[in-house]
C-alpha positions as a Markdown table, in Angstrom:
| # | Residue | x | y | z |
|---|---|---|---|---|
| 1 | Met | -11.5 | -8.4 | 7.3 |
| 2 | Ser | -10.4 | -5.6 | 9.6 |
| 3 | Phe | -9.8 | -1.9 | 9.2 |
| 4 | Arg | -6.1 | -2.7 | 8.6 |
| 5 | Thr | -7.0 | -5.1 | 5.8 |
| 6 | Tyr | -9.2 | -2.5 | 4.1 |
| 7 | Cys | -6.3 | 0.0 | 4.2 |
| 8 | Asn | -4.1 | -2.7 | 2.6 |
| 9 | Ser | -6.7 | -3.2 | -0.2 |
| 10 | Ile | -6.6 | 0.6 | -1.0 |
| 11 | His | -2.8 | 0.5 | -0.7 |
| 12 | Gly | -2.7 | -2.3 | -3.3 |
| 13 | Ala | -4.9 | -0.4 | -5.6 |
| 14 | Glu | -2.7 | 2.7 | -5.5 |
| 15 | Phe | 0.3 | 0.6 | -6.0 |
| 16 | Leu | -1.2 | -1.0 | -9.1 |
| 17 | Tyr | -2.0 | 2.5 | -10.3 |
| 18 | Gln | 1.6 | 3.9 | -9.6 |
| 19 | Glu | 3.4 | 0.9 | -11.2 |
| 20 | Tyr | 1.2 | 0.4 | -14.3 |
| 21 | Lys | -0.2 | 3.8 | -15.1 |
| 22 | Asp | 2.1 | 4.2 | -18.0 |
| 23 | Ile | 1.2 | 0.8 | -19.4 |
| 24 | Ser | -2.6 | 1.0 | -18.9 |
| 25 | Val | -4.6 | 3.0 | -16.5 |
| 26 | Trp | -7.1 | 0.1 | -16.3 |
| 27 | Tyr | -5.0 | -1.7 | -13.8 |
| 28 | Gly | -5.3 | 1.0 | -11.3 |
| 29 | Ile | -9.0 | 1.5 | -12.0 |
| 30 | Thr | -9.6 | -2.3 | -11.6 |
| 31 | Gly | -7.8 | -2.2 | -8.2 |
| 32 | Tyr | -9.8 | 0.8 | -7.0 |
| 33 | Leu | -13.1 | -0.9 | -8.1 |
| 34 | Val | -12.2 | -4.0 | -6.1 |
| 35 | Ala | -11.2 | -1.9 | -3.1 |
| 36 | Ala | -14.4 | 0.3 | -3.4 |
| 37 | Gly | -16.5 | -2.9 | -3.6 |
| 38 | Thr | -14.7 | -4.2 | -0.4 |
| 39 | Gly | -15.5 | -0.8 | 1.3 |
| 40 | Phe | -19.1 | -1.0 | 0.2 |
| 41 | Phe | -19.7 | -4.5 | 1.4 |
| 42 | Arg | -18.0 | -3.7 | 4.7 |
| 43 | Met | -20.6 | -1.0 | 5.3 |
| 44 | Tyr | -23.4 | -3.1 | 3.9 |
| 45 | Asn | -22.6 | -5.9 | 6.4 |
| 46 | Asp | -22.3 | -3.4 | 9.3 |
| 47 | Arg | -18.6 | -4.1 | 9.7 |
| 48 | His | -17.5 | -0.4 | 9.1 |
| 49 | Trp | -19.0 | 3.0 | 8.9 |
| 50 | Leu | -18.5 | 5.4 | 6.1 |
| 51 | Thr | -15.9 | 7.3 | 8.1 |
| 52 | Asp | -13.9 | 4.1 | 8.6 |
| 53 | Val | -13.9 | 3.4 | 4.9 |
| 54 | Val | -12.9 | 7.0 | 4.0 |
| 55 | Ala | -10.1 | 7.0 | 6.6 |
| 56 | Gly | -8.9 | 3.6 | 5.4 |
| 57 | Ala | -8.8 | 4.9 | 1.8 |
| 58 | Gly | -6.9 | 8.0 | 2.9 |
| 59 | Ile | -4.4 | 6.0 | 4.9 |
| 60 | Gly | -3.8 | 3.5 | 2.1 |
| 61 | Ile | -3.3 | 6.2 | -0.6 |
| 62 | Ile | -1.2 | 8.5 | 1.5 |
| 63 | Ser | 1.1 | 5.6 | 2.7 |
| 64 | Thr | 1.7 | 4.5 | -0.9 |
| 65 | Lys | 2.4 | 8.1 | -2.0 |
| 66 | Val | 4.8 | 8.6 | 0.9 |
| 67 | Ala | 6.6 | 5.4 | 0.0 |
| 68 | Tyr | 7.0 | 6.4 | -3.6 |
| 69 | Trp | 8.3 | 9.9 | -2.5 |
| 70 | Leu | 10.7 | 8.5 | 0.0 |
| 71 | His | 12.2 | 5.6 | -2.0 |
| 72 | Pro | 14.6 | 7.8 | -4.1 |
| 73 | Val | 15.7 | 9.7 | -1.0 |
| 74 | Ile | 16.4 | 6.5 | 1.0 |
| 75 | Glu | 18.1 | 4.9 | -2.1 |
| 76 | Lys | 20.5 | 7.8 | -2.4 |
| 77 | Lys | 21.2 | 8.4 | 1.3 |
| 78 | Ile | 21.3 | 4.8 | 2.8 |
| 79 | Phe | 22.2 | 2.6 | -0.2 |
| 80 | Lys | 24.9 | 4.6 | -1.9 |
| 81 | Ser | 26.6 | 1.7 | -3.7 |
| 82 | Lys | 26.5 | 1.8 | -7.5 |
| 83 | Asn | 25.7 | -1.9 | -8.0 |
| 84 | Lys | 22.1 | -2.8 | -8.9 |
| 85 | Ser | 21.0 | -4.8 | -5.9 |
| 86 | Asn | 17.4 | -5.1 | -4.7 |
| 87 | Lys | 16.5 | -4.2 | -1.2 |
| 88 | Ile | 13.3 | -4.1 | 0.8 |
| 89 | Ala | 12.5 | -3.3 | 4.4 |
| 90 | Met | 8.9 | -3.9 | 5.4 |
| 91 | Pro | 7.4 | -3.1 | 8.8 |
| 92 | Phe | 4.8 | -5.6 | 10.0 |
| 93 | Tyr | 2.3 | -6.1 | 12.8 |
| 94 | Asn | 0.5 | -9.4 | 13.3 |
| 95 | Gly | -1.9 | -8.4 | 16.0 |
| 96 | Lys | 0.5 | -9.1 | 18.9 |
| 97 | Gln | 4.0 | -8.3 | 17.7 |
| 98 | Tyr | 5.8 | -5.5 | 15.8 |
| 99 | Gly | 8.8 | -6.0 | 13.5 |
| 100 | Val | 10.7 | -5.3 | 10.4 |
| 101 | Gly | 11.5 | -7.7 | 7.6 |
| 102 | Val | 14.5 | -7.0 | 5.5 |
| 103 | Ala | 15.6 | -8.6 | 2.3 |
| 104 | Ile | 18.6 | -7.8 | 0.1 |
| 105 | Thr | 19.6 | -9.5 | -3.1 |
| 106 | Phe | 23.0 | -8.7 | -4.8 |
């Protein structure tokens, strides 16, 4: 597991919290416990330092918050149609290549 993967685990925990905090806060807490355990074992096995884990947590949380703040703006500015279609644009990096995946259902 790399630094990028650890950022993704924190990102997933924040996503669980944001999506399910109104249903039960325990979804987010469970996600954060799993991510914290991942960070602890990465340090325990000498794969990361504490600064790596803290930076990864910061990047994961901030990137999720930014996505939730920007989504309504992007929805209004770019996708102005009134129909209820689903859209996603996801950047990716696989170690060698960068790209963007786009999916639209209508």
